[in-house]
C-alpha positions in Angstrom: 41.2 -73.1 -27.1 42.5 -75.6 -24.6 45.8 -74.3 -23.3 46.4 -77.0 -20.7 45.0 -80.5 -20.5 44.3 -81.9 -17.1 43.0 -85.3 -15.9 40.2 -86.5 -18.2 38.1 -87.9 -15.4 38.8 -85.7 -12.4 40.2 -82.4 -13.6 38.3 -79.1 -12.9 38.3 -76.3 -15.5 39.6 -72.7 -15.4 38.5 -70.3 -18.0 40.9 -67.5 -18.9 39.2 -64.7 -20.8 41.7 -62.6 -22.7 40.5 -59.3 -24.1 43.6 -59.1 -26.3 45.5 -56.3 -24.6 42.6 -54.8 -22.6 43.0 -57.2 -19.7 42.3 -60.7 -18.6 40.1 -62.5 -16.1 40.2 -66.1 -14.9 37.0 -67.9 -13.9 36.9 -70.8 -11.6 33.9 -73.1 -11.0 32.1 -73.7 -7.8 28.8 -75.2 -6.8 26.0 -73.1 -5.5 24.4 -73.4 -2.1 21.8 -75.7 -3.5 24.5 -78.3 -4.2 23.7 -78.6 -7.9 24.0 -75.2 -9.6 27.4 -74.4 -11.1 28.6 -70.8 -10.5 31.8 -69.2 -12.0 33.8 -67.1 -9.6 36.1 -64.3 -10.8 39.3 -65.9 -9.5 41.5 -62.9 -10.3 39.1 -60.5 -8.6 36.3 -58.1 -9.8 38.5 -56.1 -12.2 40.3 -57.1 -15.3 44.0 -57.8 -14.7 47.2 -57.9 -16.8 47.8 -61.2 -18.6 50.8 -61.9 -16.5 48.7 -61.7 -13.3 46.1 -64.0 -14.8 48.8 -66.5 -15.8 50.4 -66.3 -12.3 46.9 -67.1 -10.8 46.6 -70.1 -13.2 50.1 -71.4 -12.2 49.2 -71.2 -8.5 46.1 -73.2 -9.2 48.1 -75.8 -11.1 50.5 -76.2 -8.2 47.4 -76.8 -5.9 45.6 -79.1 -8.3 47.7 -80.7 -11.1 44.6 -82.2 -12.7 43.2 -78.8 -13.8 42.3 -78.0 -17.4 42.7 -74.4 -18.7 40.6 -73.0 -21.5 41.4 -69.6 -23.0 38.8 -67.5 -24.7 40.1 -64.6 -26.8 37.3 -62.0 -27.1 37.8 -58.3 -27.2 34.4 -57.8 -25.5 35.4 -60.1 -22.6 32.5 -62.6 -23.1 32.8 -65.9 -21.2 30.3 -67.9 -23.3 29.0 -69.8 -20.3 25.3 -70.2 -19.4 25.9 -70.3 -15.6 26.0 -67.3 -13.3 29.3 -65.4 -13.0 30.0 -63.8 -9.6 
C-alpha cells in the first residue's frame, strides 16, 4: 500500500517490508555501476529491525528528500516483490 505520496514526477520510492511483528526492512533504490540497472539497498541494514527503527529511517529520508514516496508491503515471509537485485 502507498503510505506516503511524494512528488509525482520527481519522487524516489522507499519500500518498507513489514513481517507483521517479526521485523521490518526498508529498501532504497540506487543505480548500478553500469548506470542503468536498478538495485535496492537495505537502508536499515542487513538484519530485520523493529518497526519503530524502520519508521525512524523513513522519517530521516523524508527530511532529506520531501518528494519521496513510501510503499509498505505486509508479508510474513518478508518478500519484497521486486525483480531487481537486493543488496
